[in-house]
C-alpha positions as a Markdown table, in Angstrom:
| # | Residue | x | y | z |
|---|---|---|---|---|
| 1 | Met | -0.1 | 0.0 | 0.1 |
| 2 | Ala | 1.1 | 3.5 | -0.8 |
| 3 | Ser | 2.4 | 5.7 | 2.1 |
| 4 | Phe | 0.8 | 9.2 | 2.2 |
| 5 | Lys | 1.9 | 12.5 | 3.6 |
| 6 | Ile | 0.7 | 16.0 | 3.8 |
| 7 | Leu | 1.7 | 18.0 | 0.7 |
| 8 | Lys | 4.0 | 20.7 | 1.8 |
| 9 | Asn | 5.5 | 22.0 | -1.4 |
| 10 | Glu | 5.0 | 22.1 | -5.3 |
| 11 | Ser | 7.2 | 19.0 | -5.6 |
| 12 | Asp | 5.0 | 16.9 | -3.2 |
| 13 | Tyr | 2.0 | 18.5 | -5.0 |
| 14 | Asn | 3.2 | 17.5 | -8.5 |
| 15 | Glu | 4.1 | 14.1 | -7.4 |
| 16 | Ala | 0.6 | 13.5 | -6.0 |
| 17 | Val | -1.0 | 14.8 | -9.1 |
| 18 | Asn | 1.0 | 12.7 | -11.4 |
| 19 | Arg | 0.2 | 9.6 | -9.4 |
| 20 | Ala | -3.4 | 10.5 | -9.4 |
| 21 | Ile | -3.3 | 10.8 | -13.1 |
| 22 | Glu | -1.6 | 7.3 | -13.4 |
| 23 | Ile | -4.4 | 5.6 | -11.3 |
| 24 | Phe | -7.4 | 7.9 | -12.4 |
| 25 | Asp | -9.3 | 5.0 | -14.0 |
| 26 | Ala | -9.2 | 2.9 | -10.9 |
| 27 | Glu | -12.7 | 1.5 | -10.0 |
| 28 | Pro | -14.3 | 0.8 | -6.5 |
| 29 | Gly | -12.9 | -2.5 | -5.1 |
| 30 | Asn | -9.5 | -1.9 | -6.7 |
| 31 | Pro | -6.8 | -1.0 | -4.1 |
| 32 | His | -5.8 | 2.0 | -6.3 |
| 33 | Phe | -9.3 | 3.4 | -5.9 |
| 34 | Asp | -8.7 | 4.1 | -2.1 |
| 35 | Glu | -5.3 | 5.6 | -2.9 |
| 36 | Leu | -7.0 | 7.8 | -5.6 |
| 37 | Glu | -9.6 | 9.0 | -3.0 |
| 38 | Ile | -6.9 | 9.9 | -0.6 |
| 39 | Leu | -4.6 | 11.7 | -3.1 |
| 40 | Gly | -7.7 | 13.6 | -4.1 |
| 41 | Leu | -8.2 | 14.9 | -0.6 |
| 42 | Leu | -4.5 | 15.6 | -0.2 |
| 43 | Ile | -4.4 | 17.5 | -3.5 |
| 44 | Lys | -7.6 | 19.5 | -2.7 |
| 45 | Asp | -6.2 | 20.5 | 0.8 |
| 46 | Tyr | -3.1 | 21.7 | -1.0 |
| 47 | Glu | -4.9 | 23.6 | -3.6 |
| 48 | Asp | -7.2 | 25.3 | -1.1 |
| 49 | Lys | -4.2 | 26.5 | 0.8 |
| 50 | His | -1.8 | 27.4 | -1.9 |
| 51 | His | -4.0 | 28.0 | -5.0 |
| 52 | Pro | -7.3 | 29.3 | -3.7 |
| 53 | Ile | -9.9 | 30.2 | -6.3 |
| 54 | Pro | -11.2 | 33.7 | -5.7 |
| 55 | Ile | -14.9 | 34.0 | -5.1 |
| 56 | Pro | -16.5 | 36.0 | -7.9 |
| 57 | Asn | -18.6 | 39.1 | -7.0 |
| 58 | Pro | -22.3 | 38.9 | -7.5 |
| 59 | Val | -22.2 | 41.1 | -10.7 |
| 60 | Glu | -19.8 | 38.7 | -12.3 |
| 61 | Val | -22.0 | 35.7 | -11.3 |
| 62 | Ile | -25.2 | 37.4 | -12.8 |
| 63 | Lys | -23.3 | 38.2 | -16.1 |
| 64 | Tyr | -22.0 | 34.8 | -16.4 |
| 65 | Lys | -25.4 | 33.2 | -15.9 |
| 66 | Leu | -27.0 | 35.6 | -18.4 |
| 67 | Asn | -24.5 | 34.5 | -20.9 |
| 68 | Glu | -24.7 | 30.9 | -20.1 |
| 69 | Lys | -28.6 | 31.1 | -20.5 |
| 70 | Gly | -28.3 | 33.2 | -23.7 |
| 71 | Leu | -30.2 | 36.0 | -21.9 |
| 72 | Lys | -29.7 | 39.7 | -22.4 |
| 73 | Asn | -29.6 | 42.5 | -19.7 |
| 74 | Lys | -33.1 | 43.6 | -20.7 |
| 75 | Asp | -34.4 | 40.2 | -19.5 |
| 76 | Leu | -33.6 | 41.4 | -16.0 |
| 77 | Ile | -36.0 | 44.4 | -16.1 |
| 78 | Pro | -39.0 | 42.5 | -14.7 |
| 79 | Leu | -36.9 | 41.4 | -11.7 |
| 80 | Met | -35.1 | 44.8 | -11.1 |
| 81 | Gly | -37.7 | 47.3 | -12.3 |
| 82 | Ser | -36.2 | 49.3 | -15.1 |
| 83 | Glu | -33.5 | 49.3 | -17.6 |
| 84 | Gly | -31.7 | 52.0 | -15.5 |
| 85 | His | -31.8 | 49.8 | -12.4 |
| 86 | Val | -30.3 | 46.9 | -14.4 |
| 87 | Ser | -27.6 | 49.0 | -15.9 |
| 88 | Ala | -26.7 | 50.5 | -12.4 |
| 89 | Ile | -26.5 | 47.1 | -10.8 |
| 90 | Leu | -24.6 | 45.5 | -13.6 |
| 91 | Ser | -22.0 | 48.4 | -13.4 |
| 92 | Gly | -21.6 | 48.1 | -9.7 |
| 93 | Lys | -23.2 | 51.6 | -9.1 |
| 94 | Arg | -26.2 | 50.1 | -7.2 |
| 95 | Arg | -26.5 | 47.1 | -4.9 |
| 96 | Leu | -28.8 | 44.3 | -5.2 |
| 97 | Thr | -31.9 | 44.4 | -2.9 |
| 98 | Leu | -33.1 | 41.2 | -1.0 |
| 99 | Asp | -36.2 | 41.1 | -3.3 |
| 100 | Met | -34.0 | 41.1 | -6.4 |
| 101 | Val | -31.7 | 38.4 | -4.9 |
| 102 | Lys | -34.8 | 36.1 | -4.3 |
| 103 | Asp | -35.9 | 36.8 | -7.9 |
| 104 | Leu | -32.5 | 36.2 | -9.4 |
| 105 | Val | -32.1 | 32.9 | -7.4 |
| 106 | Gly | -35.1 | 31.4 | -9.2 |
| 107 | Phe | -34.8 | 33.1 | -12.6 |
| 108 | Leu | -31.1 | 32.4 | -13.2 |
| 109 | Asp | -30.6 | 29.4 | -10.9 |
| 110 | Ile | -28.0 | 31.1 | -8.8 |
| 111 | Pro | -27.3 | 29.9 | -5.2 |
| 112 | Ala | -28.3 | 32.8 | -2.9 |
| 113 | Asp | -24.9 | 32.9 | -1.3 |
| 114 | Lys | -23.3 | 33.7 | -4.5 |
| 115 | Leu | -25.4 | 36.9 | -4.7 |
| 116 | Leu | -25.2 | 38.0 | -1.2 |
| 117 | Gly | -21.4 | 38.3 | -1.4 |
């Protein structure tokens, strides 16, 4: 069985990633499957500490979801009240209200925590 250790530097990290790639197709019941799961945890822990992914601001999330769903800014008017409100919010000049957040959660399928910043 493989020995495991906390990944402390890029060399340890790269070694773990390369090993995970080697055994990536291991299926449950295969001894390499358990190794792969443990490596996954170690790799995630290292990445969370040393390569965190920044949390996008709510405006970026809204714009991304609009694009993903093929919608335009004007499609938000019923949720935000007017073209001016939509423009002000998407430019960062105005903040979302709780009512807008509730509506956007359903309309764009965005988790509320992503809009509450």
